[in-house]
N, C-alpha and C positions, 0 to 999 in steps of 0.2 A: 675614844682612846687619847687621855690626855697627852700632847706631842712631850712631855717629858719624864712619861714612863718609860723610854728604852734606856735612860740614864740612871735608873735606878740602882745598878749596878756601881755605879759610880760614888753614889752615897752610902753604899752601904759598904762599901771600901773604904772610904774615908769616916765612917764610922769607929769602924776599927782602927783605924790607925789612934784617933782620938781615945777609946777604950785604953791603948795603949802609953795615954798620957801626951801624947808628940801633936801638934797642931805644924801639918806639913806644907800647908797651902796659904801660900800670900805671905811668904817673911818679907819683913818690912825693914827696910835698908833708912833706920830713922834720922841719921845726918853721913853724908860719904866726908869720911875725913881727908882720905887720898883716897889712889888708883889701887891700894892694897888694904886700905884700914875703913871700916862704918861702925857707926852705932847701930846695933842689933839686940831689939831688949835691955836696953840703955846698958849694953856693955859693949866695949870696944872690942873689935870682932877683925880677926886675919880675916880676909878675902880669899880663899883659895879656890872660885868657881864663877868666875865672872866672865872669863873668855878675853879681858883686857892685855893681851899678851904683851902688846909695846909699854905697857901701861903710859898711855901720854893724855890721859882724859881730863888731866891737871894741865897739861903744859902750857907755860905761859903765852906762847904765841899763838897759840890755837885756840884759846879762852878769848885770848883780845883781837882774832879777826872774827870770831862768831860775833862779841861783843859789838862791834863795829860795823859787821854789815846787819845787825841787829834797829842800832840806834839808824844806820841811814838808807836801809831798804823795808824797813817793816818786819811782823812777826810770820806772814803768811806770803803764798805768793797770789791765793785762792783760785786756781786757772792748773787744770792741766799743761802738759810740755806741748800737745799739739793744740791750744789754745792760750790763752794769754801766760802761761804759766814756765815759761822757758824764758831766764835774764841772761845776762851775758855771764853769772856765774857761772848759773849749769855749765857753759858752753867753755869757758874757762876752767871749769874742773875736767871735763870730760877731753880737752885737749892737754891739761896738766898726767891725768892718766892712761893716756894714748902716748905719750912719752915715756911715763915710767914703766908703764906695762908694756912697751917694745909692739903696740899692734895698732895698727891702721884705724879702727873705729874704736869707739865705745859708747853706749850708750850704760846712762845712770838712770836708775830708778828708785822710786820711795822706799823702800824697803829690800833687805835680801831676801823673805822671804818673794815677795813682786819680784824680784828679778830673777828667781827658776818660773815663774810661774808664768813670767813674759817671755823669757828665751827660750822655753821648753815648748810653751804653745807655740811661739813665732815660728820656730826653726821646724817642729815635725805638724804634720796633718794628719787625717784619716787616712791616707792614704801611703802615709809611714809606715814604718817601726824604728821602737825605740829600743836597744836594748841595756838594761838597767842592772848596778849592783846589787846584789837582793839587800846588804844592809845602809841603802844609800836613804838621806833624809827624808824626812816626811815633808818638807816643800817640794823634793825631787819629785817624788813621788805625785802630789797632787798637780805641779805641771803634767808629769805624764798624763795624767788622767783628763789635764783641760782641753790636749791639744788631740783629743780624739784617736793618737796615733797606736796601733798595736802594742802593746807595751809585753816583752820577754825579759824575765826577769835570766841572768848565770850568779852561778858560786859565788860569795867573796871573795875578792880579788883572786879570781881564777881566769886566766889568761886561756887556760887550755878548755874548760867550762865554755868560755865567749867562745871561743871559735867553733867548737860541736856546734852549740845553736846555728850561730851562723851557716856552718853548712848544712845544718837542716832544713834553712831559712829560705821559704819558695817566694815570698812577698813580691809583690811590686811596690815600685815607690821607693825613696831613699831610708838610709839607715844610718843612725845615730843611737851611737856608743854613749855612754855617761858613766865617768867615774867623781871621786872623788879626791881633794889632796891630800886632805887629812882625816879620817872618819870622825866626826864628831862626838859618839860612843865611845868606842876603844882607845882614839890617838892612834890607829896603823894607816898605814898607808899602801896603797896599790903597787906592786912592780910594774913601774910605764912603761922601762924599756921590754918587756913580754906584751902588754898591749899593741904599743906600737909595732912589735914585730906581726901581730895577725894584723894587726891595720895594712900592713904592706901587705898579706896577701888575700885582702878581702876588699871590697869597695865600699866603707861605710867611714860617716862623718866622726871625729871624736869630740866630745866634751868635757872637760873638767871640771868642775864646782870646788872653786878656789876659797873656800871661805873661810879656812880653817889655819888654811898654808900660806894666803896672801902677806906680804910684812915675815913671816917666820922663815918661811923653806928657799933656799935659792941665793945666790951671790949676789942678787940683785934683790932677794927678797919678792919677787916675781909669784913664788909658788913651786908648787913640786917640778912643772912643766921647766921653770929657771935651774931650779936641782941636778935635774936628772938631763940637763942639756937637752932638752926632746922639746924644745916651744914652738919651732917650725911644723911640728909633725902633731901637734894640739891644732884644730880649728877653732872650738870656742872657748873660752874661757869667764867663769862668771864669778863674781866675790860678793862679799857683803862689807860696807866703813863700819858696822857694828861690832868689830874684835878690834883688828890690830891698828885701825883709822881709830877706835876710838869715839865712834860719833853714831850717827844710824843712814840709811843707806842700802844698795847693793848697787851693780853695773853686770853688764856682759859687753866680751869684747873678743875682736876680729879684726883676719887681715880678710877676711872675704870682702871680694870688689863690693856685692851686694847688700851688707849685712844692713846698712842704713835705714832700708826696707823694712827691718822688724819694729821700727816705729811707730809705723802707721797699718801693722799687724796681729799686735797683740794688745789687748786689754785693759792689764794688768801696767800697761803707760798709759796709754790713752785715757784710760778712764779715772783718771785719781790725781789729785791735786801734786805738783810736782813738790822739790823738796824746799822746806824754806830757806831763807837765806843764812840763816845763822846757821843753820845745819852744813849746806854748801860751804859755807866759809872755812868752817872749822873742818870740814875733811879736806877740802882743798890742802890748806896749812897743812894737816897730817900726811897727807901726800910727802910732800916736800922735808916735812922734819923726818918720816920714814929714810927717804931719800939723803937726807945730808948725816946721817946717821946712825949707818952699819952698824954698832957698837950695841947697840939695842939689841939688835939680832943675836949678837954673841952673850951678851948678859941673859937674853931669855934662854938659850943653850945650855950656859953654864946650871942655871936654875933647873931647870927643866929634868939635867943630868941628874943634878945632887938631890932630888926630891926624890926621882924615878929610882935610883941608887938606895937612897936610905928606906924606901918604903918597900924594897925588894929582900934588903938583908935584916930586916925585923918580920918578918916570914911573911910576909903577906901575897897574894897572890892578883897579880897584875894581868891586863886583860891582852895589853901587847908586849913584847922583848924591845921592841923599837923606842928612843926615849923621843919623845915628841911633847906641847905640853898640854897636851891631856894625856891625863893620867889616872887610869879608871883602878877600882879596886875592885874583887869580884868577891860578893856576901852569897853564901849560902842560901839566905831565903828574907822573904820580903818582912817580916816583922822585926828580925834583926836586924836588916839594912834599916827599917824607920826608927829603930831603937840609936843605933850606933850614930847616923847621922845625928841626933840629936843630940846626945851626949858630947858631940865633937861640937857643935853650934853652943851648947851653954859651957864647955872649955875655952869657949875664945877663937873655933874656926871654921869658917863656915865654906861647905863644899854643895856639890848638889847631890841630890836624891835622883836615881836616876831608875825607873821599874818598867818593867813590863808592863801595856806592850810598845812601852817607847824605845827600846834597847832592842840589840838582838840577840836573840835564840832565848829569849825570856831572861837573862841577865840581871843579877840585881848588881847595883853598882852603887861603889862612893865615889863620885867622879869629879879631880882635882883638873883645874887648867892653872897653868903656872904663866907668870907676869914678868917682866923683863925690871918690873921697878920691885919684887921683893927682895929684900936684902937676904942675905945669909941666915941671918938668925931668925927671919918668917919663916926661912925653909926647913931649919932645925925644929924650929918651936912644932911646925906642922908634923913634920916625922916624930917629933917625942908624944906628942897628942894622940896621932893615929897607934905609936905603940901600947899608950897609955889604954883607948878606948874601946881600938878596933883590936889591933893583937892577942891584949886580954882577954878580952872576950872568945875569941874565937879560939883562944887556948883553953879558956874555961869551959867551951862546951865541947872539945874535944876529949878534954878529960873527963867529961863526963857521963859521954857517950857510953 
């Protein structure tokens, strides 16, 4: 049997999209003009699907920090953190993150994906049980699989369902509950206080993946636990540098006194090259920028509220009533979603096309992510194009039904 035969269904699905006259794979940013603009197919396009929440990818101080590190320390480390790949910059970033996150220990990883693989596989083993929100990110599921732990899923955002499953659990070993600060597809967030109440009645460790909420939520920009005033109740956090920090990489953080030993117990940290000096330097400066400029969070909140209200007011079905930088529009079926996504792109706005099985409940989505760098005019243009392309098409379909 051909090893790639198993992917025939993917090829057929792609062919169906091409038959609609749409190429959904591999949109190319021909030239990046700013945090919110790029040339796509030769046209200047508003970027509304990049997760560039703080809009600091072109921050002059971050660019200069990266340029200086590149010139002084070279293009890469050529080794892992446990070999020759720990530079002074890596330690400096971990110390700066420790201060920013108000956590005793921080470990950085080469990507956010590896942070989830490394943290989950390092924390849990075959004798342990991980309780996982059903809508968790694919990288979390992969980390759970790599750990070898028993996996028990609970209903999305339901502390009550988690408690039922904890009460029925009779396994030995440790118990780890995993949540996300903001869920990446719908933009909703868990009721952290309810989960903490369950934690106080049961014996488990709590981990929150703050990938989409670091820099976004909380008085200090530390994420959901910061916003809820429950940081002391969260044992471990995971985050990424590829969103609010505008770079690449990831981290795990904790106050646990033995947390540092994860460095020597997780393959995602031990057996990959460490992040390049330029990447670490830009991230380090980005942490300082976010810390010094809380007004970026204010701009992001205003822009998110403006887009959320505007899309709702034109009659679109949003996946979450609570405002966040992730705003997902639900569409009735896959062909309609593909056609609308392509029409939006041709009209001058890029959003994410999100289709099953990568979405909760087999939902078809047009997913927007808002940036602090968007202007009010950008937001209004996005709303206007959605009204023309998506709301108009939905109305036509309803009328013909």
